[in-house]
C-alpha positions as CSV (number, residue, x, y, z in Angstrom):
1,M,-28.9,5.0,18.2
2,T,-25.7,6.0,20.4
3,T,-24.8,4.3,23.1
4,S,-25.1,5.6,27.0
5,G,-22.7,8.5,27.1
6,E,-21.6,8.8,23.7
7,K,-22.0,12.1,21.9
8,T,-24.1,12.6,19.1
9,D,-21.5,14.5,16.9
10,Q,-20.9,12.7,13.9
11,F,-16.9,13.7,13.9
12,H,-16.4,13.1,17.5
13,R,-14.4,10.2,16.9
14,T,-12.2,11.9,14.3
15,R,-11.9,14.8,16.9
16,L,-10.5,12.4,19.3
17,I,-7.7,11.0,17.1
18,L,-7.1,14.4,15.4
19,G,-7.6,16.9,17.9
20,S,-10.2,19.9,17.6
21,D,-7.8,22.0,15.6
22,G,-7.1,19.2,13.2
23,L,-10.9,18.6,12.5
24,S,-11.3,22.1,12.2
25,R,-8.8,22.4,9.4
26,L,-10.0,19.4,7.3
27,Q,-13.6,21.3,7.9
28,N,-12.3,24.3,6.4
29,S,-10.5,22.6,3.3
30,Q,-11.3,22.6,-0.1
31,V,-10.3,19.2,-2.0
32,M,-10.8,18.7,-5.9
33,I,-11.1,15.0,-6.9
34,V,-10.8,14.3,-10.3
35,G,-12.1,11.1,-11.8
36,L,-14.9,9.2,-9.7
37,G,-14.5,5.5,-10.6
38,A,-13.0,2.8,-8.8
39,V,-10.5,4.5,-6.9
40,G,-11.8,7.9,-7.0
41,S,-15.1,6.6,-5.5
42,Y,-13.4,5.2,-2.3
43,V,-11.6,8.6,-2.1
44,V,-14.8,10.6,-1.6
45,E,-16.2,8.1,0.6
46,A,-13.3,8.4,3.0
47,L,-12.9,12.4,2.7
48,S,-16.6,13.0,3.2
49,R,-16.3,10.9,6.4
50,A,-13.4,12.6,7.6
51,G,-15.2,15.9,7.5
52,I,-13.6,17.7,4.5
53,G,-15.7,20.9,4.2
54,R,-15.8,21.5,0.5
55,F,-15.5,19.5,-2.6
56,R,-15.2,20.0,-6.3
57,L,-16.0,16.7,-8.2
58,V,-15.0,16.2,-11.7
59,D,-16.0,13.1,-13.9
60,F,-17.5,13.3,-17.6
61,D,-18.8,9.5,-17.3
62,K,-22.0,7.6,-16.1
63,A,-22.3,4.6,-14.1
64,Q,-22.3,1.5,-16.2
65,L,-23.1,-2.1,-15.4
66,S,-19.4,-3.0,-15.6
67,N,-18.6,-0.7,-12.8
68,I,-20.4,-2.5,-10.2
69,N,-18.0,-5.0,-9.3
70,R,-15.5,-1.9,-8.1
71,Q,-17.1,1.2,-7.8
72,L,-18.9,2.4,-4.8
73,L,-21.0,4.7,-6.7
74,A,-22.2,2.0,-9.2
75,T,-25.2,0.0,-8.4
76,H,-28.1,-1.3,-10.2
77,S,-30.3,1.7,-9.4
78,T,-27.8,4.4,-10.2
79,L,-27.0,3.0,-14.0
80,G,-26.7,5.7,-16.6
81,R,-26.5,8.6,-14.0
82,P,-23.6,10.9,-14.1
83,K,-20.9,10.1,-11.4
84,A,-20.5,13.6,-10.7
85,E,-24.1,13.6,-9.5
86,L,-23.9,10.5,-7.8
87,A,-20.7,11.6,-5.7
88,R,-22.2,14.6,-4.5
89,E,-25.4,13.0,-3.5
90,R,-23.2,10.3,-1.4
91,I,-21.3,13.0,0.3
92,L,-24.5,14.9,1.2
93,A,-26.2,12.1,2.5
94,I,-22.7,11.6,4.9
95,N,-22.3,15.3,5.8
96,P,-25.3,17.5,4.8
97,S,-23.1,20.6,5.6
98,A,-20.6,20.0,3.0
99,Q,-20.4,22.3,-0.1
100,V,-20.0,20.1,-3.1
101,E,-19.6,21.3,-6.6
102,T,-19.7,19.1,-9.7
103,R,-18.3,19.2,-13.0
104,Q,-19.3,16.7,-15.7
105,L,-16.4,17.3,-17.9
106,L,-13.7,15.3,-19.9
107,V,-10.2,16.9,-18.9
108,N,-7.6,17.5,-21.2
109,R,-5.6,20.6,-22.1
110,E,-8.2,23.0,-23.6
111,T,-10.6,22.2,-20.2
112,V,-8.2,21.6,-17.4
113,A,-7.8,25.1,-16.5
114,T,-11.4,25.5,-15.8
115,L,-11.1,23.4,-13.0
116,F,-9.5,26.0,-11.1
117,E,-11.7,28.8,-11.8
118,D,-13.4,31.2,-9.3
119,D,-12.3,30.7,-6.1
120,W,-10.4,27.5,-6.4
121,S,-7.4,29.5,-8.1
122,D,-5.9,30.5,-4.9
123,P,-5.1,27.3,-5.0
124,A,-7.3,24.1,-3.9
125,D,-5.8,22.9,-0.6
126,Y,-5.5,19.5,-2.4
127,V,-6.2,17.8,-5.9
128,V,-6.6,14.0,-5.9
129,D,-5.9,12.6,-9.5
130,A,-7.7,9.3,-9.8
131,I,-7.9,9.5,-13.5
132,D,-7.1,6.4,-15.4
133,T,-5.8,7.7,-19.0
134,L,-2.8,9.0,-19.7
135,G,-3.5,12.2,-21.7
136,P,-6.0,13.5,-19.2
137,K,-3.9,12.8,-16.4
138,V,-0.7,14.4,-17.6
139,A,-3.0,17.6,-18.2
140,L,-4.1,17.8,-14.7
141,I,-0.9,17.2,-13.1
142,E,0.8,19.7,-14.9
143,E,-1.6,22.2,-14.3
144,T,-2.0,21.7,-10.5
145,L,1.5,21.7,-10.1
146,R,1.9,24.7,-12.2
147,R,-0.5,26.5,-9.7
148,G,1.4,25.4,-6.8
149,A,-1.6,23.1,-5.3
150,P,-1.0,20.3,-3.4
151,L,-1.8,16.9,-5.3
152,V,-1.9,13.1,-4.7
153,S,-2.0,10.7,-7.7
154,S,-3.2,6.9,-8.2
155,M,-1.2,4.7,-10.3
156,G,-2.6,1.4,-12.0
157,A,-4.4,-0.5,-9.6
158,A,-5.6,-3.3,-12.7
159,L,-4.1,-6.6,-12.3
160,R,-2.9,-6.4,-9.0
161,V,-3.8,-8.7,-6.3
162,D,-1.0,-8.3,-3.3
163,A,-2.4,-5.9,-0.8
164,D,0.6,-6.0,1.1
165,L,2.4,-4.2,-1.7
166,V,0.2,-1.0,-2.1
167,R,2.6,2.1,-1.4
168,F,2.8,5.7,-1.2
169,G,5.7,7.5,-2.6
170,K,7.5,9.7,-5.5
171,L,6.3,9.0,-8.9
172,T,10.2,8.7,-9.8
173,G,10.7,5.8,-7.9
174,V,7.7,3.7,-9.2
175,S,8.5,0.3,-10.8
176,N,6.7,-2.1,-12.2
177,C,3.7,0.2,-13.3
178,P,3.6,0.9,-17.4
179,L,1.0,3.7,-16.5
180,A,3.7,5.1,-14.2
181,A,6.4,4.9,-16.8
182,Q,4.5,6.5,-19.3
183,L,3.4,9.2,-17.1
184,R,7.0,10.1,-16.2
185,K,7.9,10.3,-19.9
186,R,5.2,12.6,-20.7
187,L,5.4,14.6,-17.5
188,R,9.3,15.3,-18.1
189,R,8.6,16.3,-21.8
190,V,6.3,19.3,-20.5
191,G,9.0,20.3,-17.8
192,V,7.6,18.6,-14.6
193,N,9.8,17.3,-12.1
194,T,8.3,13.7,-11.3
195,D,9.9,14.1,-7.8
196,D,7.3,16.5,-7.3
197,V,4.5,13.9,-7.7
198,D,3.0,12.2,-4.8
199,C,1.4,8.9,-5.4
200,V,-0.2,5.6,-4.6
201,Y,1.3,2.3,-6.6
202,S,1.9,-1.1,-6.5
203,P,5.6,-2.5,-7.5
204,E,3.6,-5.8,-8.1
205,P,5.1,-7.1,-11.7
206,I,2.2,-7.1,-14.3
207,R,4.3,-6.8,-17.5
208,D,4.0,-10.4,-18.2
209,A,0.1,-10.3,-17.7
210,L,0.0,-7.4,-20.4
211,R,1.0,-9.9,-23.2
212,A,-1.2,-11.6,-25.3
213,G,-3.2,-14.6,-23.9
214,D,-3.4,-13.6,-20.3
215,E,-6.8,-14.5,-19.1
216,R,-7.1,-11.4,-17.2
217,I,-6.9,-9.2,-20.0
218,E,-10.1,-8.7,-22.5
219,R,-8.7,-7.5,-25.5
220,V,-11.1,-5.0,-27.1
221,A,-11.1,-4.9,-31.2
222,E,-13.5,-2.0,-31.4
223,P,-13.1,1.4,-29.5
224,E,-15.7,1.7,-26.6
225,P,-19.0,4.0,-27.3
226,L,-18.5,7.7,-26.7
227,R,-19.4,8.7,-23.1
228,S,-18.7,12.5,-22.9
229,P,-21.6,14.6,-22.1
230,D,-21.5,16.0,-25.7
231,E,-21.1,12.7,-27.4
232,R,-19.0,14.4,-29.9
233,S,-15.1,13.8,-29.2
234,P,-13.5,10.6,-29.4
235,Q,-12.2,9.1,-26.5
236,G,-8.9,8.1,-27.8
237,R,-7.6,4.7,-28.9
238,P,-9.2,1.4,-28.0
239,R,-8.0,0.1,-24.7
240,N,-7.6,-3.4,-23.4
241,T,-10.4,-4.3,-20.6
242,L,-8.0,-5.2,-17.4
243,G,-9.3,-7.5,-14.7
244,S,-9.4,-5.4,-11.3
245,L,-10.7,-6.1,-7.8
246,S,-12.8,-4.0,-5.4
247,T,-10.5,-4.8,-2.6
248,I,-7.2,-3.3,-4.1
249,V,-8.7,-0.3,-5.9
250,G,-10.2,0.5,-2.5
251,I,-7.1,0.2,-0.7
252,F,-5.5,2.7,-3.5
253,G,-8.4,5.1,-3.0
254,L,-8.4,5.0,0.8
255,R,-4.4,5.3,1.1
256,L,-4.9,8.5,-1.1
257,A,-7.5,9.7,1.2
258,H,-5.6,8.9,4.4
259,E,-2.5,11.2,3.1
260,V,-4.6,14.1,2.0
261,V,-6.4,13.9,5.7
262,L,-3.2,13.7,7.6
263,R,-1.4,16.5,5.8
264,L,-4.7,18.8,5.9
265,A,-5.0,18.0,9.7
266,R,-1.5,18.7,10.5
267,R,-0.7,21.7,8.3
């Protein structure tokens, strides 16, 4: 129900702050979001409410019970369903006029080029990297920048608790983030200038927490079960399960979305 005199256009308040031209640019933009988990789900939520007109959503995973504490798309009613399909349903529930394509795909060097097939090769107006594993992240960033598409990337949000420290900047200058440090090394090996990578990060120190015995880290002795669509390829070496808060991953995702919205609206 709207109050007396309030316009019924769902994007009216967005238009008031960005202007009609700015909103039109958003509605005519196409954004690819890769990784639809903790950070990526908040990106989906914010960009769909901002009025982005076209999406390509990429994630090979399905919603699990352990996702519910921090992922918008994971609820008891969605367990076992592909995150890409859940994100598509969420966007269309918010904005039925949006165009949404999904790819239930594990990103790696062999598959990454397929994300830019068809009319997404020209290139996408923005690519959002919300992947939480190193190899796929390197492949996506390298391919995106090679194609000349604008990109924003999320660094590690796990183990952080200080919301005031979440920042946006260049990958080159990120400190106290083991993921960013490894990412810089890998990208430089393939010739990527890390000054070209915009990212959301936190400089909150966590290196001590990564040492054995920290109660925020669960040591996993065995690999997680395979979760790729074809259940054939291994997902890499076992990883520690790191404590994380819905509030911090939400701030990361919303900050990524905020940068995309402003840059597209003002281009």
